[in-house]
PLY file of the C-alpha trace (Angstrom):
ply
format ascii 1.0
element vertex 553
property float x
property float y
property float z
element edge 552
property int vertex1
property int vertex2
end_header
118.68 103.56 74.61
120.81 101.43 76.90
123.73 102.09 74.55
123.18 105.86 74.79
123.02 105.72 78.58
126.20 103.67 78.70
128.04 106.08 76.40
126.90 109.14 78.36
128.01 107.57 81.63
131.37 106.59 80.12
131.97 110.21 79.09
131.10 111.36 82.60
133.31 108.74 84.23
136.22 109.97 82.13
135.53 113.59 83.08
134.29 114.58 79.61
131.02 116.38 80.39
131.00 118.05 76.96
131.08 114.64 75.29
128.24 113.47 77.54
126.21 116.56 76.66
126.73 116.02 72.93
125.67 112.38 73.25
122.46 113.38 75.02
121.75 116.04 72.40
121.86 113.36 69.69
118.48 112.10 70.88
116.96 115.22 69.26
113.76 115.34 71.29
110.57 116.19 69.44
108.52 118.34 71.82
105.47 118.52 69.56
104.32 114.89 69.80
104.87 111.64 71.66
107.30 109.56 69.64
110.37 107.36 70.03
112.64 110.33 70.76
110.41 111.34 73.69
110.34 107.80 75.10
114.11 107.47 74.73
114.70 110.76 76.50
112.31 109.69 79.25
114.31 106.49 79.70
117.41 108.62 80.22
115.61 110.77 82.83
114.34 107.73 84.76
117.23 105.27 84.53
120.25 107.54 84.23
122.41 108.67 87.14
121.64 112.05 88.71
124.49 113.60 86.76
123.04 112.23 83.52
119.63 113.70 84.41
121.21 117.07 85.21
122.79 117.14 81.76
119.56 115.91 80.17
117.52 118.70 81.75
120.09 121.25 80.59
119.74 120.00 77.01
115.95 119.89 77.35
115.87 123.46 78.66
117.55 124.74 75.50
115.08 122.81 73.34
112.16 124.31 75.26
113.48 127.83 74.64
113.73 127.15 70.90
110.19 125.77 70.60
107.03 127.88 70.44
105.12 127.28 73.68
101.91 126.79 71.69
103.47 123.88 69.80
104.72 121.99 72.85
102.67 118.86 73.48
101.12 118.67 76.96
101.57 114.91 77.16
105.29 115.27 76.45
105.67 117.79 79.28
103.68 115.54 81.61
105.83 112.51 80.81
109.11 114.38 81.36
107.88 115.88 84.62
106.55 112.54 85.88
109.82 110.82 85.00
111.84 113.28 87.10
109.43 113.21 90.05
109.52 109.40 89.99
113.16 109.61 91.10
113.22 109.57 94.89
116.93 110.14 95.36
117.50 113.64 93.94
119.83 115.46 96.32
118.71 118.76 97.85
121.61 120.67 96.28
121.30 119.29 92.75
121.27 121.94 89.98
118.38 120.09 88.35
116.20 121.71 91.02
116.72 124.90 89.05
116.63 123.29 85.60
113.25 121.68 86.29
111.65 125.11 86.67
111.90 125.65 82.92
109.95 122.42 82.44
107.20 123.04 84.99
106.77 126.59 83.69
105.50 125.02 80.46
102.43 123.60 82.21
99.67 125.92 81.06
96.90 124.57 83.28
97.44 122.85 86.62
93.75 122.03 86.81
94.12 119.47 84.01
93.58 116.09 85.74
96.89 114.51 84.71
98.91 117.51 85.94
96.79 118.02 89.06
97.59 114.43 90.01
101.34 115.22 90.01
100.98 118.22 92.33
101.54 116.26 95.60
104.89 114.99 94.27
105.89 118.40 92.92
104.84 120.11 96.16
107.12 117.74 98.06
109.95 118.38 95.59
109.59 122.18 95.80
109.47 122.16 99.60
112.84 120.40 99.71
114.18 123.06 97.34
112.80 125.86 99.53
114.43 124.32 102.60
117.82 124.03 100.87
120.63 126.24 102.23
121.76 127.05 98.69
120.12 130.48 98.11
120.20 130.05 94.33
117.97 126.96 94.53
115.60 128.28 97.21
115.25 131.73 95.61
114.64 130.35 92.13
111.91 128.18 93.65
110.28 131.24 95.24
110.58 133.02 91.89
108.67 130.17 90.20
105.89 130.27 92.81
105.71 134.06 92.55
105.65 134.10 88.75
103.52 131.04 88.02
101.72 130.71 91.35
98.34 131.90 90.10
98.25 128.83 87.84
100.00 126.36 90.15
97.75 127.32 93.09
94.78 125.74 91.30
96.11 122.22 91.92
94.50 120.42 94.91
96.34 120.41 98.25
95.60 120.36 101.98
95.44 123.39 104.23
98.50 122.13 106.10
100.42 121.96 102.82
99.53 125.58 102.10
100.68 126.64 105.56
103.94 124.76 105.12
104.53 126.50 101.78
103.88 129.83 103.46
106.33 129.10 106.28
109.15 127.87 104.01
108.73 130.72 101.52
108.85 133.27 104.32
112.15 131.84 105.56
113.61 132.42 102.09
112.13 135.93 101.74
113.57 136.94 105.11
117.06 136.41 103.69
116.53 138.42 100.47
118.48 141.71 100.58
117.13 143.33 97.41
113.93 145.02 98.59
112.49 145.47 95.08
112.84 141.76 94.31
111.54 140.89 97.77
108.42 143.03 97.27
107.82 141.57 93.81
108.14 138.00 95.06
106.00 138.72 98.12
103.18 140.00 95.91
103.28 136.90 93.70
103.47 134.57 96.69
100.48 136.31 98.28
98.49 135.61 95.11
99.54 131.95 95.21
98.54 131.55 98.86
95.24 133.39 98.38
94.13 131.30 95.41
95.34 128.06 97.02
93.37 128.95 100.15
90.24 129.69 98.15
90.49 126.24 96.58
89.87 124.82 100.06
86.32 126.14 99.84
85.84 125.29 96.17
87.50 121.91 95.97
88.78 120.29 92.84
85.92 118.34 91.32
87.14 116.79 88.05
86.82 113.06 88.75
89.19 112.28 85.89
92.02 113.13 88.28
91.81 109.53 89.53
92.31 107.90 86.15
93.67 110.24 83.46
97.34 109.86 84.37
97.18 106.05 84.42
95.30 106.02 81.13
97.87 108.35 79.58
100.72 106.14 80.76
99.00 103.11 79.22
98.72 104.99 75.93
102.36 106.06 75.97
103.56 102.56 76.81
101.01 100.43 75.00
101.50 96.65 74.68
102.80 97.20 71.15
105.42 99.66 72.42
106.42 97.42 75.33
106.81 94.44 73.00
108.98 96.39 70.56
112.78 96.16 70.34
113.08 98.94 72.94
110.45 97.40 75.22
112.96 96.01 77.72
114.06 99.58 78.50
110.51 100.89 78.72
109.21 98.41 81.31
111.17 99.85 84.29
110.33 103.38 83.15
106.62 102.64 83.14
106.91 100.88 86.50
108.67 103.86 88.14
106.05 106.29 86.91
103.22 103.93 87.92
104.59 103.90 91.45
104.71 107.70 91.44
101.06 107.76 90.39
100.16 105.41 93.26
101.82 107.73 95.79
100.05 110.74 94.30
96.69 108.97 94.44
97.18 108.25 98.15
98.01 111.93 98.76
94.92 113.04 96.84
92.90 110.70 99.04
94.15 112.77 101.97
93.30 116.02 100.19
89.70 114.98 99.70
89.17 113.15 103.01
91.55 115.18 105.19
91.12 113.48 108.57
91.87 109.80 107.97
94.67 107.64 106.65
94.51 107.33 102.88
95.76 104.15 101.21
96.24 103.63 97.48
96.50 100.05 96.22
97.36 99.25 92.64
97.23 95.63 91.49
98.88 94.48 88.29
97.68 91.17 86.93
99.98 90.21 84.03
97.84 87.26 83.00
94.63 89.32 83.16
92.61 86.21 83.95
92.46 86.19 87.72
88.99 85.96 89.25
87.79 88.89 91.30
87.96 86.76 94.45
91.77 86.56 94.23
92.16 90.25 93.53
89.73 91.22 96.28
91.73 88.99 98.61
94.67 91.36 98.14
92.75 94.06 99.97
91.88 91.59 102.75
95.54 90.65 103.19
96.60 94.30 103.24
93.93 95.00 105.84
95.41 92.16 107.85
98.90 93.66 107.42
97.70 97.00 108.78
96.08 95.26 111.74
99.34 93.44 112.50
101.16 96.78 112.44
98.48 98.23 114.70
98.87 95.32 117.13
102.62 95.84 117.31
102.05 99.56 117.84
99.49 98.89 120.61
96.61 100.41 118.66
93.16 99.03 119.38
91.50 97.05 116.64
91.39 99.07 113.45
88.14 99.82 111.67
87.52 98.13 108.35
88.95 99.73 105.23
86.46 102.09 103.62
86.60 102.12 99.81
86.71 105.79 98.82
87.48 105.62 95.14
87.68 102.72 92.69
89.32 103.72 89.44
87.50 102.41 86.36
89.47 100.24 83.97
92.15 99.27 86.47
92.71 97.31 89.64
93.38 100.49 91.60
91.45 101.47 94.70
91.73 104.28 97.23
90.92 103.21 100.78
90.48 105.14 104.01
90.98 104.26 107.65
88.96 106.48 109.96
91.46 106.75 112.81
93.10 109.44 114.94
96.05 111.55 113.77
98.36 109.69 116.14
97.29 106.30 114.83
97.46 107.54 111.25
101.02 108.78 111.72
102.10 105.53 113.36
100.77 103.41 110.51
102.10 105.74 107.81
105.57 105.73 109.36
105.49 101.94 109.59
104.61 101.57 105.90
107.25 104.15 105.03
109.82 102.11 106.98
109.23 99.06 104.79
111.41 100.60 102.09
114.35 100.97 104.50
116.66 98.05 105.25
117.95 99.90 108.31
114.57 99.64 110.02
114.75 95.85 109.96
117.39 96.05 112.70
114.78 97.29 115.16
112.82 94.41 116.70
109.40 95.99 116.28
110.08 97.23 112.75
111.58 93.89 111.75
108.28 92.25 112.68
106.52 94.68 110.37
109.03 93.96 107.60
108.48 90.22 108.05
104.72 90.67 107.86
105.11 92.60 104.61
107.47 89.97 103.18
104.96 87.25 104.01
102.21 89.30 102.41
104.35 89.71 99.27
104.98 85.97 99.10
101.24 85.32 99.04
100.76 87.83 96.23
103.60 86.35 94.22
102.04 82.89 94.48
99.16 84.31 92.42
101.51 86.17 90.03
100.23 89.53 91.27
102.24 92.73 91.45
101.00 95.14 94.09
101.96 98.77 94.70
100.95 100.31 98.01
101.17 103.93 99.16
99.82 105.75 102.20
99.24 109.38 103.09
98.22 111.27 106.20
97.42 114.89 106.97
100.84 115.24 108.61
102.91 117.27 106.07
105.87 114.93 106.59
103.70 111.93 105.67
101.51 113.58 103.06
103.54 112.27 100.13
105.26 108.95 100.80
107.11 106.81 98.27
105.14 103.72 97.38
106.29 100.21 98.22
105.97 97.32 95.80
106.02 93.56 95.74
108.73 93.99 93.09
111.09 95.30 95.79
111.31 91.81 97.28
112.77 88.95 95.20
110.50 86.05 94.42
110.87 83.00 96.62
112.61 80.99 93.93
115.15 83.78 93.47
115.97 84.08 97.15
115.47 80.57 98.48
116.59 77.57 96.47
115.23 74.78 98.62
111.74 73.38 98.11
110.65 73.78 101.72
109.90 77.30 102.85
107.92 78.71 105.75
106.76 82.30 106.09
107.90 84.02 109.25
104.30 84.74 110.26
103.72 80.95 110.39
106.49 80.43 112.97
105.16 80.92 116.52
106.66 83.20 119.16
104.39 82.14 122.03
106.51 79.70 124.04
104.00 78.96 126.84
101.61 76.29 125.53
99.41 76.57 128.63
98.79 80.19 127.76
97.82 79.13 124.24
95.16 76.97 125.89
94.07 79.99 127.94
93.68 81.95 124.73
91.66 79.13 123.16
89.39 79.07 126.22
88.76 82.83 125.88
87.98 82.36 122.20
85.12 80.07 123.20
83.95 82.44 125.94
83.97 85.55 123.74
83.54 84.30 120.16
82.20 87.58 118.80
83.98 90.14 120.97
87.68 90.44 120.07
88.09 93.52 122.25
86.82 91.70 125.36
88.96 88.67 124.54
91.99 90.96 124.27
91.25 92.64 127.58
90.69 89.36 129.44
93.84 87.81 128.01
96.00 90.79 128.97
94.70 90.52 132.53
96.43 87.14 132.83
99.61 87.86 134.80
99.45 91.50 133.56
100.69 90.52 130.13
102.22 93.02 127.72
100.30 94.03 124.59
102.87 92.31 122.41
102.17 89.00 124.14
98.57 89.23 123.01
99.75 89.43 119.41
102.08 86.42 119.85
99.38 84.20 121.34
96.68 85.28 118.96
98.96 84.32 116.07
99.82 81.02 117.80
96.12 80.18 117.97
95.84 80.87 114.25
98.91 78.75 113.44
97.39 75.83 115.33
94.07 76.25 113.53
92.17 77.33 116.63
91.21 80.80 115.37
90.61 82.37 112.00
91.96 85.75 110.92
88.89 87.47 112.35
89.67 86.09 115.81
86.73 83.70 115.72
87.03 80.16 117.17
87.25 77.38 114.60
85.64 73.94 114.76
88.99 72.62 116.02
88.86 75.10 118.89
85.45 73.81 119.97
86.73 70.22 119.84
89.78 71.18 121.91
87.53 72.81 124.49
85.69 69.52 125.15
88.84 67.45 125.76
90.64 66.72 129.02
94.09 68.15 129.69
96.28 65.33 128.31
94.00 64.87 125.32
94.25 68.61 124.68
98.05 68.38 124.36
97.78 65.37 122.08
95.19 67.17 119.95
97.45 70.23 119.67
100.28 67.96 118.53
98.14 66.82 115.60
97.19 70.43 114.91
100.88 71.34 114.90
101.79 68.58 112.42
99.11 69.82 110.04
100.19 73.47 110.36
102.51 75.08 107.82
105.47 75.15 110.19
104.82 71.67 111.63
104.46 69.94 108.27
107.53 71.78 106.96
109.60 70.60 109.94
108.24 67.09 109.42
109.29 67.11 105.75
112.60 68.87 106.42
113.51 66.17 108.97
112.24 63.51 106.52
110.31 62.14 109.50
107.84 59.27 109.55
106.60 60.11 113.01
106.61 63.13 115.30
109.12 61.33 117.52
111.62 61.48 114.64
111.86 65.26 115.01
114.44 66.47 117.51
113.86 69.72 119.45
117.56 70.62 119.10
117.14 70.75 115.31
114.87 73.81 115.56
117.64 76.33 114.91
118.95 74.61 111.78
115.41 74.09 110.54
114.51 77.75 110.98
117.67 79.03 109.29
117.11 76.83 106.25
113.39 77.19 105.67
112.97 80.83 106.71
116.23 82.70 106.02
114.41 86.04 105.97
113.38 85.84 109.63
114.75 88.74 111.64
117.71 87.89 113.86
116.04 89.77 116.73
113.07 87.36 116.71
114.81 84.15 115.64
115.89 83.19 119.16
112.36 83.47 120.52
110.91 81.49 117.61
113.49 78.71 118.07
112.75 78.60 121.79
109.01 78.36 121.06
109.43 75.50 118.58
111.60 73.60 121.03
109.21 74.20 123.93
106.16 73.09 121.97
107.81 69.99 120.55
109.05 68.82 123.95
105.50 68.99 125.32
103.99 67.33 122.25
106.49 64.46 122.46
105.62 63.95 126.10
101.96 63.32 125.26
102.43 61.72 121.83
0 1
1 2
2 3
3 4
4 5
5 6
6 7
7 8
8 9
9 10
10 11
11 12
12 13
13 14
14 15
15 16
16 17
17 18
18 19
19 20
20 21
21 22
22 23
23 24
24 25
25 26
26 27
27 28
28 29
29 30
30 31
31 32
32 33
33 34
34 35
35 36
36 37
37 38
38 39
39 40
40 41
41 42
42 43
43 44
44 45
45 46
46 47
47 48
48 49
49 50
50 51
51 52
52 53
53 54
54 55
55 56
56 57
57 58
58 59
59 60
60 61
61 62
62 63
63 64
64 65
65 66
66 67
67 68
68 69
69 70
70 71
71 72
72 73
73 74
74 75
75 76
76 77
77 78
78 79
79 80
80 81
81 82
82 83
83 84
84 85
85 86
86 87
87 88
88 89
89 90
90 91
91 92
92 93
93 94
94 95
95 96
96 97
97 98
98 99
99 100
100 101
101 102
102 103
103 104
104 105
105 106
106 107
107 108
108 109
109 110
110 111
111 112
112 113
113 114
114 115
115 116
116 117
117 118
118 119
119 120
120 121
121 122
122 123
123 124
124 125
125 126
126 127
127 128
128 129
129 130
130 131
131 132
132 133
133 134
134 135
135 136
136 137
137 138
138 139
139 140
140 141
141 142
142 143
143 144
144 145
145 146
146 147
147 148
148 149
149 150
150 151
151 152
152 153
153 154
154 155
155 156
156 157
157 158
158 159
159 160
160 161
161 162
162 163
163 164
164 165
165 166
166 167
167 168
168 169
169 170
170 171
171 172
172 173
173 174
174 175
175 176
176 177
177 178
178 179
179 180
180 181
181 182
182 183
183 184
184 185
185 186
186 187
187 188
188 189
189 190
190 191
191 192
192 193
193 194
194 195
195 196
196 197
197 198
198 199
199 200
200 201
201 202
202 203
203 204
204 205
205 206
206 207
207 208
208 209
209 210
210 211
211 212
212 213
213 214
214 215
215 216
216 217
217 218
218 219
219 220
220 221
221 222
222 223
223 224
224 225
225 226
226 227
227 228
228 229
229 230
230 231
231 232
232 233
233 234
234 235
235 236
236 237
237 238
238 239
239 240
240 241
241 242
242 243
243 244
244 245
245 246
246 247
247 248
248 249
249 250
250 251
251 252
252 253
253 254
254 255
255 256
256 257
257 258
258 259
259 260
260 261
261 262
262 263
263 264
264 265
265 266
266 267
267 268
268 269
269 270
270 271
271 272
272 273
273 274
274 275
275 276
276 277
277 278
278 279
279 280
280 281
281 282
282 283
283 284
284 285
285 286
286 287
287 288
288 289
289 290
290 291
291 292
292 293
293 294
294 295
295 296
296 297
297 298
298 299
299 300
300 301
301 302
302 303
303 304
304 305
305 306
306 307
307 308
308 309
309 310
310 311
311 312
312 313
313 314
314 315
315 316
316 317
317 318
318 319
319 320
320 321
321 322
322 323
323 324
324 325
325 326
326 327
327 328
328 329
329 330
330 331
331 332
332 333
333 334
334 335
335 336
336 337
337 338
338 339
339 340
340 341
341 342
342 343
343 344
344 345
345 346
346 347
347 348
348 349
349 350
350 351
351 352
352 353
353 354
354 355
355 356
356 357
357 358
358 359
359 360
360 361
361 362
362 363
363 364
364 365
365 366
366 367
367 368
368 369
369 370
370 371
371 372
372 373
373 374
374 375
375 376
376 377
377 378
378 379
379 380
380 381
381 382
382 383
383 384
384 385
385 386
386 387
387 388
388 389
389 390
390 391
391 392
392 393
393 394
394 395
395 396
396 397
397 398
398 399
399 400
400 401
401 402
402 403
403 404
404 405
405 406
406 407
407 408
408 409
409 410
410 411
411 412
412 413
413 414
414 415
415 416
416 417
417 418
418 419
419 420
420 421
421 422
422 423
423 424
424 425
425 426
426 427
427 428
428 429
429 430
430 431
431 432
432 433
433 434
434 435
435 436
436 437
437 438
438 439
439 440
440 441
441 442
442 443
443 444
444 445
445 446
446 447
447 448
448 449
449 450
450 451
451 452
452 453
453 454
454 455
455 456
456 457
457 458
458 459
459 460
460 461
461 462
462 463
463 464
464 465
465 466
466 467
467 468
468 469
469 470
470 471
471 472
472 473
473 474
474 475
475 476
476 477
477 478
478 479
479 480
480 481
481 482
482 483
483 484
484 485
485 486
486 487
487 488
488 489
489 490
490 491
491 492
492 493
493 494
494 495
495 496
496 497
497 498
498 499
499 500
500 501
501 502
502 503
503 504
504 505
505 506
506 507
507 508
508 509
509 510
510 511
511 512
512 513
513 514
514 515
515 516
516 517
517 518
518 519
519 520
520 521
521 522
522 523
523 524
524 525
525 526
526 527
527 528
528 529
529 530
530 531
531 532
532 533
533 534
534 535
535 536
536 537
537 538
538 539
539 540
540 541
541 542
542 543
543 544
544 545
545 546
546 547
547 548
548 549
549 550
550 551
551 552
């Protein structure tokens, strides 16, 4: 299949679109059953350039017209549709937005669980088409909804999605000059909106919607298929579609819960021998990631994740956060930003990116692949592309040295006395994080972000656990006098991830062998992923701490 893709692209690069079309047609897709021709064509739709996909859909459209609709295999249609929707970079003016209508018109029942699952992605796709200035694309989209809307309306969606459809369709209808066509389309659209609205009061109830698509994908790309000669091409195809499914699951979580943030987590365990404790720990770490994002965004402590749906036979779980719309939008936008390199330039977003990178590193240590998607009731955040641990290179691919420190283990709290203040408050309010937060922020009218810095510093030094509870070390520290406190913190620093790494990096035999001025070089070498916007503060903190520790060592 790689050879076919290469040949097709070579024809296109040379300006020979007819040659490219003939090469695609050689695949000779069998629409009546899932076979090698279907998988090969799917590979073209997922991995090919947009121009290749446009040609592929043109060829497919002609095959669909030649085949009796009763003979077309539902699973084949599902796979082709999923492969196209898994592409997140289709331009708004692409002709495939028209070509795809022939494919989606072949879906005879949008209430089937595997097709219903795809509706959030297709809704998002169609809304972009409706918004497009090209009247041919937007009008053909309205024509599809008018003609096939009675069927398509049966798929689950939120009330806000229905209202957005209504608004976008009306903008297109307002520009239609032919009154007969306008009336015909308006009648069909009214049917679509009416049935879709009724579904709000008679919600989709087939529980197979959570698992059928994933099970179908496993059947299409079974271990035997993936281990075949073509398996190398099939792996990225399966991965792309799996990520689409994760995003759709998150959106469906919003459909059925409506007022909270929905989170879909899919865990792949290649070795299939990890204990539940490790896999469950993934959810804990993601919960921690969301709390870090909330801290940066000045949201009060988040509630615990609520498991809403665990999908049998897989490590996939749908979680909810019962929070306000504003908080939901903030978190969803933050997760969405993790797929954008541009956002890393912003200081706040770069902190979020670093937290995600650190989270990924922990997962990769256990050979786990994790896909994460979120969804909120905001139409712009209803369907969001999933993020994956596979988007970030493994440590050994990106960092060649043996010593590495995660950015979250490098402190940004340069005032050690304030760290002691935080430790004191931990003892005073061991089971009330909200009170601790309030009391700490009252010190010199500190900014919310400072609370996050010092809370993390306490964790780095082993004074607090991730639940903001004082550790045994914190209680020992509390009983010591001032000079002994500093000496004790020096030992805590040496045993921390960043302290021991600096010790080893310097090849030191004693703390006095480490020089404060080496902090910058140390940080650059052991944590190259740290954001430039935070590097200066981290270096300053390391230098400040070390100078104090050396004074009392």
